[in-house]
N, C-alpha and C positions, 0 to 999 in steps of 0.2 A: 574639784574645779577641773575640766578640761582645758590642756594646753596643745595649742595649734603649732605642728611642725610642716614645713613643707617639703612635700613628694615630686620626683621628677620622674617620670617614665624614661628608663635607659634608651629606648628605641625611638619612641616618637616625639620624646621632649615635652610631653604635656604633664603640666603643673597642677598637681591638686593638694588640697591641705588634707592632712591626716592629723589625729588627736590623740591623746592620750590622756588618763585621770577619769574623773567621773563626769558622768555624760546630764546634766542637767534637763537638757530638752527630752533623753532617753526616759529621763524620770515624769517628765509632766507629760510627754505628748507621747509614750507607748515605743511603739516600731515604726513611728511614722517618719523619724528622722531618718532611718535606713532606706526609707522610700524618697525622701528630698535627695539624697545622697547619690541615689541612684544605684541603691543597693538591692535590688527588686528580690531575689531569693531571698535575702534575710527577712525581709520585710513580709513576705507573703507566710515562711515557714516561722517566723517567731510569731504573727497575728493570728494563725491557727492555732499554736500551742496556747498562745495568750486566752483564746477564746475557749478551748478545751478545758485547760485548767479553770478557769472562770466560772463554766459549766459545772466541774464536778466540786466545784468547792463553794458553790454561790458566792463566786466573787472575791472572796478572802485572798484565794491562791493567786490571785491574777494581780493583787498588790505587791505581795512577796515577789512574784517572777518579775514585776516592773522594778522594783525596787535592787533585785541583783542584777538584772539586766543593765542598769543604769552604770554600775560598778566595771561591767565587762565589755561593752559595745566599742567605745572609744578604741581599747586596745584592739580587739576583735577586728574592726574597720580596716584600722592602718596596717595591721599583720597582712590582711587579706590583700592591701594595695603593695605591699612590698612582695607578696608571693605573686603577685601580677606583672611584676617587672618593675616597681618603682623603685626609688633610692630615696633616702634622706638628703635634702636639696638647701638645708638650712646651714647657720654659722655650726663649726667646728665644734664649738660649747653647746649648742642648743642638739645637733647630731648625737653628739656621746649621751647628752641625759637623756634623749630621746630612746635612741638606743638601749640604755640600761634600764629603762624603764617599759619598755616592749619587749625586751628579752631577745634582741635582734643584733647582728653584728653591722655597725656603723660601716656603710660603704658608699661611698660618694667622691 
């Protein structure tokens, strides 16, 4: 189950939600959660790969890709936000837990 953590951009002050843990929305809706979060490159790239694998394996491979991606997407999305200048902005305990799960240094 996904856990939400607040992220704040160091320079602009924009606050976004980051997530870590299993993504049920990604499991059920494929790459569309990336589109809804504004992660357009991930949506396009993932959707293209998804379609290619689905065509090559008559749809069976697409199920496995979706299942594996559901475990990976939240961490991927949140780490990309951190790379773009966002920092963890929750409580100290929440930041420490999120940093350990994401494999990043809790700065903020």
